[in-house]
C-alpha positions as CSV (number, residue, x, y, z in Angstrom):
1,X,104.4,79.5,114.0
2,X,101.4,80.9,112.0
3,X,102.2,83.1,109.0
4,X,100.3,86.4,109.0
5,X,98.6,87.3,105.8
6,X,98.1,91.0,105.4
7,X,96.1,92.7,102.6
8,X,98.4,93.8,99.8
9,X,98.9,97.5,99.2
10,X,98.2,98.1,95.6
11,X,97.8,100.8,93.0
12,X,95.2,100.8,90.2
13,X,97.3,98.9,87.7
14,X,97.5,96.0,90.1
15,X,93.8,95.7,90.8
16,X,92.9,93.2,88.0
17,X,95.3,90.6,89.7
18,X,93.3,90.9,92.9
19,X,89.7,90.4,91.7
20,X,87.7,89.1,94.7
21,X,90.5,89.8,97.1
22,X,90.9,92.3,99.9
23,X,93.4,95.1,99.2
24,X,94.6,98.4,100.6
25,X,94.3,101.3,98.1
26,X,95.5,104.8,98.9
27,X,94.5,107.8,96.9
28,X,92.9,111.2,96.9
29,X,89.1,111.7,96.9
30,X,88.0,113.2,93.6
31,X,84.2,113.3,94.1
32,X,81.5,112.0,96.3
33,X,78.2,110.6,95.0
34,X,75.3,113.0,95.9
35,X,73.5,110.2,97.7
36,X,76.7,109.2,99.6
37,X,76.6,105.7,98.3
38,X,80.1,105.9,96.7
39,X,83.0,108.1,96.0
40,X,85.7,108.3,93.4
41,X,89.3,107.9,94.5
42,X,92.2,108.9,92.3
43,X,94.9,106.3,93.0
44,X,98.6,106.9,93.4
45,X,99.1,105.9,89.8
46,X,96.5,108.5,88.7
47,X,93.5,106.3,87.9
48,X,90.0,106.9,89.1
49,X,88.5,104.1,91.1
50,X,84.9,104.0,92.3
51,X,84.6,103.1,95.9
52,X,81.2,101.4,96.7
53,X,80.1,101.9,100.3
54,X,78.0,99.4,102.3
55,X,75.9,102.3,103.6
56,X,75.6,106.0,102.8
57,X,78.3,108.4,104.1
58,X,77.3,110.4,107.2
59,X,80.6,112.3,107.4
60,X,82.5,114.1,104.7
61,X,85.3,112.4,103.1
62,X,88.0,114.4,101.3
63,X,91.8,114.5,100.6
64,X,94.0,111.5,101.1
65,X,92.1,108.4,102.0
66,X,93.0,104.7,102.4
67,X,90.4,102.1,101.4
68,X,90.4,98.5,102.5
69,X,88.0,96.6,100.3
70,X,87.3,93.8,97.9
71,X,88.2,94.2,94.2
72,X,85.1,93.9,92.0
73,X,84.9,92.0,88.7
74,X,85.2,95.5,87.2
75,X,88.7,96.3,88.5
76,X,87.8,100.0,88.6
77,X,85.5,99.4,91.5
78,X,86.1,98.3,95.1
79,X,83.5,97.2,97.6
80,X,84.7,99.2,100.6
81,X,84.9,97.3,104.0
82,X,86.6,100.2,105.8
83,X,88.3,103.5,105.0
84,X,90.6,105.9,106.8
85,X,90.3,109.6,105.8
86,X,93.6,111.4,106.4
87,X,92.3,114.7,105.0
88,X,94.4,117.2,103.2
89,X,97.8,116.2,104.3
90,X,101.0,116.9,102.4
91,X,102.0,113.6,100.9
92,X,104.2,112.6,97.9
93,X,101.8,110.3,96.1
94,X,104.5,109.4,93.5
95,X,106.9,108.3,96.2
96,X,104.1,106.2,97.8
97,X,103.3,104.6,94.4
98,X,107.0,103.7,94.0
99,X,107.0,102.1,97.4
100,X,103.9,100.0,96.6
101,X,105.6,98.8,93.4
102,X,108.7,97.8,95.3
103,X,106.7,95.7,97.8
104,X,105.5,93.7,94.8
105,X,108.9,93.5,93.0
106,X,110.5,92.3,96.2
107,X,107.6,90.3,97.7
108,X,109.8,87.8,99.6
109,X,110.5,90.7,102.1
110,X,106.8,91.5,102.6
111,X,104.0,89.4,104.0
112,X,100.8,89.7,102.0
113,X,98.3,87.5,100.2
114,X,99.6,86.5,96.8
115,X,97.5,85.6,93.8
116,X,98.1,82.9,91.3
117,X,99.3,85.5,88.8
118,X,102.3,86.5,90.9
119,X,105.6,84.7,91.4
């Protein structure tokens, strides 16, 4: 049986461990670059992360957004491969952040790609 490797869900404090890896990061859009080349996402642990887009935005992006992308050498930047804009939904960001931490604290129960820095 082949083991499935999913991208880990992370918050900003975890990004340095995943340099060069694909991750899922959820947050709230803070601002969008005037040229549409990037946007700033405030993560669930309240850190601003610049999301670098492969091409300029054609649609608006706002509210709660999940980004799937590769962590850059500067861990406050992610090269976006895909994003899902959920808009202005009512979501408890603190609760989500706690859930993300639990998946890492109890990783034997969750399938995701581990780094050399994790147990």
